[in-house]
TORKOL-4160 file (C-alpha; in steps of 0.2 Angstrom, whole numbers, padded with zeros to 4 digits, m for minus):
145
<pt num="1" X="m1077" Y="0099" Z="m0215"/>
<pt num="2" X="m1062" Y="0098" Z="m0205"/>
<pt num="3" X="m1074" Y="0091" Z="m0191"/>
<pt num="4" X="m1079" Y="0077" Z="m0204"/>
<pt num="5" X="m1062" Y="0072" Z="m0210"/>
<pt num="6" X="m1056" Y="0071" Z="m0191"/>
<pt num="7" X="m1071" Y="0061" Z="m0185"/>
<pt num="8" X="m1068" Y="0048" Z="m0200"/>
<pt num="9" X="m1049" Y="0048" Z="m0201"/>
<pt num="10" X="m1047" Y="0036" Z="m0185"/>
<pt num="11" X="m1058" Y="0022" Z="m0192"/>
<pt num="12" X="m1049" Y="0023" Z="m0209"/>
<pt num="13" X="m1033" Y="0022" Z="m0200"/>
<pt num="14" X="m1039" Y="0006" Z="m0190"/>
<pt num="15" X="m1043" Y="m0002" Z="m0205"/>
<pt num="16" X="m1027" Y="0004" Z="m0215"/>
<pt num="17" X="m1016" Y="m0004" Z="m0199"/>
<pt num="18" X="m1026" Y="m0020" Z="m0202"/>
<pt num="19" X="m1019" Y="m0022" Z="m0219"/>
<pt num="20" X="m1033" Y="m0013" Z="m0230"/>
<pt num="21" X="m1023" Y="0001" Z="m0235"/>
<pt num="22" X="m1034" Y="0006" Z="m0250"/>
<pt num="23" X="m1047" Y="0013" Z="m0237"/>
<pt num="24" X="m1036" Y="0028" Z="m0235"/>
<pt num="25" X="m1036" Y="0033" Z="m0253"/>
<pt num="26" X="m1055" Y="0031" Z="m0254"/>
<pt num="27" X="m1056" Y="0042" Z="m0238"/>
<pt num="28" X="m1043" Y="0054" Z="m0245"/>
<pt num="29" X="m1056" Y="0055" Z="m0262"/>
<pt num="30" X="m1070" Y="0057" Z="m0252"/>
<pt num="31" X="m1063" Y="0071" Z="m0242"/>
<pt num="32" X="m1057" Y="0081" Z="m0258"/>
<pt num="33" X="m1075" Y="0078" Z="m0266"/>
<pt num="34" X="m1084" Y="0083" Z="m0250"/>
<pt num="35" X="m1074" Y="0100" Z="m0251"/>
<pt num="36" X="m1077" Y="0103" Z="m0269"/>
<pt num="37" X="m1095" Y="0101" Z="m0267"/>
<pt num="38" X="m1095" Y="0112" Z="m0250"/>
<pt num="39" X="m1086" Y="0126" Z="m0260"/>
<pt num="40" X="m1098" Y="0126" Z="m0275"/>
<pt num="41" X="m1112" Y="0128" Z="m0263"/>
<pt num="42" X="m1104" Y="0140" Z="m0254"/>
<pt num="43" X="m1100" Y="0151" Z="m0270"/>
<pt num="44" X="m1119" Y="0150" Z="m0274"/>
<pt num="45" X="m1126" Y="0158" Z="m0259"/>
<pt num="46" X="m1122" Y="0174" Z="m0267"/>
<pt num="47" X="m1134" Y="0171" Z="m0282"/>
<pt num="48" X="m1151" Y="0180" Z="m0282"/>
<pt num="49" X="m1164" Y="0187" Z="m0292"/>
<pt num="50" X="m1175" Y="0200" Z="m0289"/>
<pt num="51" X="m1192" Y="0205" Z="m0300"/>
<pt num="52" X="m1201" Y="0221" Z="m0297"/>
<pt num="53" X="m1217" Y="0224" Z="m0306"/>
<pt num="54" X="m1224" Y="0243" Z="m0306"/>
<pt num="55" X="m1238" Y="0249" Z="m0316"/>
<pt num="56" X="m1226" Y="0254" Z="m0331"/>
<pt num="57" X="m1210" Y="0243" Z="m0330"/>
<pt num="58" X="m1204" Y="0227" Z="m0326"/>
<pt num="59" X="m1185" Y="0227" Z="m0317"/>
<pt num="60" X="m1175" Y="0213" Z="m0316"/>
<pt num="61" X="m1159" Y="0212" Z="m0305"/>
<pt num="62" X="m1148" Y="0197" Z="m0305"/>
<pt num="63" X="m1134" Y="0195" Z="m0292"/>
<pt num="64" X="m1119" Y="0184" Z="m0292"/>
<pt num="65" X="m1101" Y="0182" Z="m0288"/>
<pt num="66" X="m1098" Y="0192" Z="m0304"/>
<pt num="67" X="m1108" Y="0206" Z="m0300"/>
<pt num="68" X="m1125" Y="0213" Z="m0305"/>
<pt num="69" X="m1135" Y="0212" Z="m0321"/>
<pt num="70" X="m1150" Y="0225" Z="m0321"/>
<pt num="71" X="m1163" Y="0225" Z="m0335"/>
<pt num="72" X="m1179" Y="0236" Z="m0337"/>
<pt num="73" X="m1194" Y="0232" Z="m0348"/>
<pt num="74" X="m1209" Y="0241" Z="m0353"/>
<pt num="75" X="m1223" Y="0231" Z="m0344"/>
<pt num="76" X="m1236" Y="0235" Z="m0358"/>
<pt num="77" X="m1224" Y="0226" Z="m0371"/>
<pt num="78" X="m1216" Y="0213" Z="m0359"/>
<pt num="79" X="m1220" Y="0195" Z="m0361"/>
<pt num="80" X="m1215" Y="0180" Z="m0349"/>
<pt num="81" X="m1210" Y="0164" Z="m0358"/>
<pt num="82" X="m1206" Y="0146" Z="m0352"/>
<pt num="83" X="m1197" Y="0137" Z="m0365"/>
<pt num="84" X="m1191" Y="0118" Z="m0366"/>
<pt num="85" X="m1192" Y="0107" Z="m0352"/>
<pt num="86" X="m1203" Y="0094" Z="m0360"/>
<pt num="87" X="m1192" Y="0079" Z="m0360"/>
<pt num="88" X="m1187" Y="0070" Z="m0345"/>
<pt num="89" X="m1169" Y="0076" Z="m0345"/>
<pt num="90" X="m1173" Y="0095" Z="m0351"/>
<pt num="91" X="m1174" Y="0109" Z="m0340"/>
<pt num="92" X="m1186" Y="0124" Z="m0345"/>
<pt num="93" X="m1179" Y="0141" Z="m0348"/>
<pt num="94" X="m1190" Y="0157" Z="m0340"/>
<pt num="95" X="m1187" Y="0173" Z="m0348"/>
<pt num="96" X="m1195" Y="0191" Z="m0349"/>
<pt num="97" X="m1195" Y="0199" Z="m0366"/>
<pt num="98" X="m1197" Y="0214" Z="m0373"/>
<pt num="99" X="m1191" Y="0224" Z="m0388"/>
<pt num="100" X="m1180" Y="0212" Z="m0395"/>
<pt num="101" X="m1172" Y="0208" Z="m0378"/>
<pt num="102" X="m1175" Y="0194" Z="m0365"/>
<pt num="103" X="m1167" Y="0189" Z="m0348"/>
<pt num="104" X="m1168" Y="0173" Z="m0341"/>
<pt num="105" X="m1173" Y="0171" Z="m0322"/>
<pt num="106" X="m1175" Y="0158" Z="m0310"/>
<pt num="107" X="m1161" Y="0146" Z="m0318"/>
<pt num="108" X="m1157" Y="0140" Z="m0301"/>
<pt num="109" X="m1175" Y="0135" Z="m0296"/>
<pt num="110" X="m1182" Y="0118" Z="m0298"/>
<pt num="111" X="m1193" Y="0114" Z="m0314"/>
<pt num="112" X="m1210" Y="0114" Z="m0303"/>
<pt num="113" X="m1204" Y="0131" Z="m0293"/>
<pt num="114" X="m1201" Y="0139" Z="m0313"/>
<pt num="115" X="m1217" Y="0134" Z="m0319"/>
<pt num="116" X="m1226" Y="0140" Z="m0302"/>
<pt num="117" X="m1216" Y="0158" Z="m0304"/>
<pt num="118" X="m1220" Y="0158" Z="m0324"/>
<pt num="119" X="m1239" Y="0157" Z="m0320"/>
<pt num="120" X="m1238" Y="0170" Z="m0306"/>
<pt num="121" X="m1228" Y="0181" Z="m0317"/>
<pt num="122" X="m1240" Y="0179" Z="m0332"/>
<pt num="123" X="m1254" Y="0185" Z="m0321"/>
<pt num="124" X="m1245" Y="0201" Z="m0315"/>
<pt num="125" X="m1235" Y="0206" Z="m0330"/>
<pt num="126" X="m1248" Y="0200" Z="m0343"/>
<pt num="127" X="m1244" Y="0196" Z="m0361"/>
<pt num="128" X="m1238" Y="0207" Z="m0376"/>
<pt num="129" X="m1249" Y="0223" Z="m0376"/>
<pt num="130" X="m1259" Y="0218" Z="m0360"/>
<pt num="131" X="m1256" Y="0227" Z="m0342"/>
<pt num="132" X="m1267" Y="0218" Z="m0329"/>
<pt num="133" X="m1271" Y="0229" Z="m0314"/>
<pt num="134" X="m1258" Y="0226" Z="m0300"/>
<pt num="135" X="m1264" Y="0220" Z="m0284"/>
<pt num="136" X="m1259" Y="0232" Z="m0270"/>
<pt num="137" X="m1247" Y="0223" Z="m0255"/>
<pt num="138" X="m1245" Y="0208" Z="m0269"/>
<pt num="139" X="m1227" Y="0200" Z="m0270"/>
<pt num="140" X="m1221" Y="0188" Z="m0283"/>
<pt num="141" X="m1210" Y="0178" Z="m0273"/>
<pt num="142" X="m1222" Y="0178" Z="m0259"/>
<pt num="143" X="m1222" Y="0160" Z="m0252"/>
<pt num="144" X="m1239" Y="0161" Z="m0244"/>
<pt num="145" X="m1247" Y="0162" Z="m0262"/>
């Protein structure tokens, strides 16, 4: 961040010296906006979600700066639901639900990634009152699939 600011400052000072002083104001605003964007981006580096599916349960662990959230669902009664996202502006919500409880996952994914994850989870978790056989050595988040 400092290197970008120091690299662009001399050019801004040259233009300010020639009488275009508003360039310095825009340079300062740009550096503040860049700093805020960088801080938000760096704060999200701690965000992760883990989905583990066994023969009997589906466990979800969500990690963020605020801590961890754990949820465990009985696999036989769990259901994967993808809601919304039909409009151009709307984002879908991917949840795993069971027993009146629900946990949203994949909120930081793109729409296409969320739909692929939902399809993959449906094949592994199944629907309500289903438990499809698990493949050995299969990972939900495996990028090779």
